[in-house]
N, C-alpha and C positions, 0 to 999 in steps of 0.2 A: 308457677313456672315462669322463668324470665324469658322474654321473647328477644330473639336476635334482631339487631337493626337490619333493615332491608338495604341492600346495595342499590345505589343509583345506576340505572342503565347507562352504559357508555354512549356518548353521542356519536352518531354515525355521520362521517364526513362524506360529503358528496364529491365525487370526482369531477374536477373542473374540466371543462371541455377545452381542449387545445385548439387554438385558432390556427388555421393554415398559414404558413409563412408566405410572404409575397414572393413571387418569382424573381430570380436574379435577372438583371438586364442582359441582353445578348451582347456578345463581344463586338459585333458589328455596330450595334447601336451605341455602345460606349465609345468606340473609336470615332464614330460620326459626331457624337456630342463633343468629344475632346477637340476634334478638328474644327468644329464650329466655334468653340471658345477661343482656340488659338487664333483663328482667323479674325475674330472680333478684336483681340488685343493687338494683332498685327495691323489691322486697319486703323485702330486708334493711334498706334505709334507712327504710322505713316502720315497721319493727319497733323502730328505735332511738328512745329517748325524746327528746322535744323539748328544746332548750336552755332552761335556766332563765333568765328575763329578767334577774334580778338578777346571775347569773353572767355573762351576756352584757354587761350594763352595766358591771360591774366590770372585765372584760377589756378592753373598749373604752377606758375611762378610763385604765387602766394603760398601754395601748399608746400613747395620745395624749400621756400625760405623760412618756413615756420620752425623755429628752434635751431636751425642750422644755417649759417651763412653760406652763400654760394657765389661763385664767380660768374661773370657775364657769360663766359664760354660754356660753363656747365649748364646754365639755364638755356642757352641757345641749342646745345646738343639735345637736351630733354625735349624741347619743342620740335626739333627736327625729327626725333623718333616718333612723335605724335603726328607727324606730317602736317604741321601747321605751316602755312605759307611763309616764305622767308621775309617778305615785306611786312607781314603782320607781326612776326616775331621781332623784327628789328624795331618796329614802332613801339611795341610793348617794352622792350629792353631799354630803349631811350627814355621812355616815360619813367620806368622804375629807377633808372640811374639819376634822372633829374630830381626825383623826390628823395634820393638817398637810400633806397632799398637795395641798390646794387652799388658797392664801393670796393673795387678790387684792391685799392691801396690799403684800406682798412683791413680787408680780408688778409692780405699778405703780411701786414705788420702783426696782426693777432696770431696768424699761423706760425710765424717765426718764434714769437715769444712762447706760445703754448707747446710747440713741438720740441723746442730746445729745453724748456724747463721740465717737461714730462718725459721725453724720450732721450734727451741728451744729444740731439742731432746737431751736427756742425753746419756751417754755412753752405758747403757744397751739397749736402743731402737736402737741406731745406730749399735751396734754389731749384733742385731737380723736381721736388714735389710741387712747388709752385708753378713751374713751367708745365708740368703734367696736367695741372688744373686750369691751364689757359691764361695765366697771369702774364701780362706784357713784360718783356725782358727788362725794360727800364724800371718798372715797378718792383720787379724781383730784386734788382740790384739795390734799390733804395731800402727794401725791407731787410735783406740779409746784412746790409751795411749797418743796421741798428745793433747788430750783435757785436759786442766789443771783443777783440782778439784775446784780451786777458781773461774775459769771462769764458770764452770758448776753451782756452787752455785749462782754466780751473775746473770746468766741467769734465774735460778729458781726464784730468788727474783723479777726480772723484769716481769716474767710471772704472778706471783701472784699479783704484783702491778697493772698490766694491767686489771686483772679480779676482783680486790677487790671491786671496786665501784658497780659492778653488783650484788654483794651478800648482799648489804645493805638491811635491812629490815628482814633478816633471823636471827634466833637465832645463838648464837656463835657456837654451836656444828655442826649445819648444814653448816655454812660457812666453818668451818674447814674441814668437810668431802668433800664438793664440791671442794674447792681449792686444798686440798691434793690429791683428786682423779684426778684432772686435771694434776697435776705433775706426778702422778704415771703412767698415760697413756702415758706420754712422756718419761718414763723410769727412773724417779728419785726414789731413795730409800725412804722407808717409814720414816726413821729417819730424813733425810734431808728435806723431804717434810713437815713434821709436824713442825719442828723447824722453817722453813722459813715462814710458814703460821702463826704460833703463833707470831713470831716477827712482821709480817706485821699488824696483828690485834692489837697488843700492841702499835705499832707506830701510828696506826690510832686513837686509844683511846687517846693517849697523844696529838695528834694534835687537836682532838675535844675539849679536856679539855683546851688546850692552847687558843683556839678561844673563849671559853666561859669565861675564867678567867678574862680578862680585863674588860669585861662588868659587871661582878659581883662585882669586887673591886670598880669600879666607882660608882655603885649603892649604896654600903655601905658608901662610902665617902660622897655622896650627902645627905644620910639620917643623 
């Protein structure tokens, strides 16, 4: 008779004894510990020497000049907001101007070229922007004088041509007001704006007539 294999007895696992959790710290003890830590950091901060105003002014100007040119007035205003003494700010500004880090004339010239090419602004609007940034009046006059009147008129014509098709469907007077108003907001004078707009409308009419004329003549010849 064949004997059945004996089953191995299952191992018995012993229950692990759970260790008691450590008691949570009392709120008053935690607050006292936090206060002690804060006090130590405050005491260390009080032992550190205060920042030198000149070093603070120099660091501020260098940070503001990184990547973006600034005028002397813009830097002076920034230091005044940080409550840097006026005599310290003036000394730092003079030093930066001596080494060429501050150059209001170069700033104004670059501003005129960039804003006219990118936004199509005329001399009047450019002068207003430069004065708002604290550039001296004489430097403003020299900078906007670099913009040739013929170039200014050419830019005005290009601006009108770009917006002309968007005014189709309006009556002539409304088109003139809208296009001339656009030029006025960019600093162009009223006389130049009206002349450029009327020239553009007249040219548009001539182009439309030229497109229709061959068809009309061909129809007459067929009849």
